[in-house]
N, C-alpha and C positions, 0 to 999 in steps of 0.2 A: 504494500500500500504506500502510496506517495504522500508523504507528510507535507503540510503547508510550507514548512521551512525548506525542505528539499525542493519543492516546486518552485519557490521563489529563487533559490540558489541557481537552479537550472535556467530559469527565465532570464536571470542576469547574464548568463553565458550567451544568450541569443541576441543581445543588443550591445551596441558600442557605448562609449561614454556620453554621447549626445542623445542616447535612447533611440537610435536608428537601428532597424533590423539589419543583421549581417548577411542576409540573403541565403545563398546555398550553404554557407557555413553552419547554419542553424539546423540543417537536416539531421546530423548525428545527435544533436541535443534533443530534438523532437523524438527521435527513435529511443534515446535513453530514457526520457520521461515515460514513454509508453511501456518500455521494457520493465521498468521498475513497477509501474502500475499493474502489468501482467504477472509480475513475479519472476520473470526470467533473469532479472538483474537485481541484486540486493541493494538496499539504500547505501550501505557502506561502500560498495563498488562505485555507485554513482557519486558519492562524496569524494572518493579518490580521483575520479575523472575530473571533477570540478577543480580539485586541488592541482591536478596536472595541467588543466587548461584545455584538454582535448579528450575525445572519446577514443580509448584504445581499441586496437583491432579485435581483441578477444571479446569486447563488449558489443562491437558492431555486428557480430554474427548471432547474437542472442535474439530470441523471438520477440517480435513486436509487429504492430500493424504497418509500420513504416520501414521495416527491414529491407524491403526491395528497393528503397530509395537511397540507402546508404551505400556509398562507394567504398 
């Protein structure tokens, strides 16, 4: 289950400092949000990705409704 805190942390990764969307760069983050919500990625793994600043390859292959969009 995606907590409000984790949701907001991932949302921050989708926008630049002026609050403009980052475009195609947001797709892995959208996938990550849904994967956490589905349960195929743990919240701790998502927090680790946020700390790294990118979604690792091993998280990109996890099940979500947006998996087919992630490169």
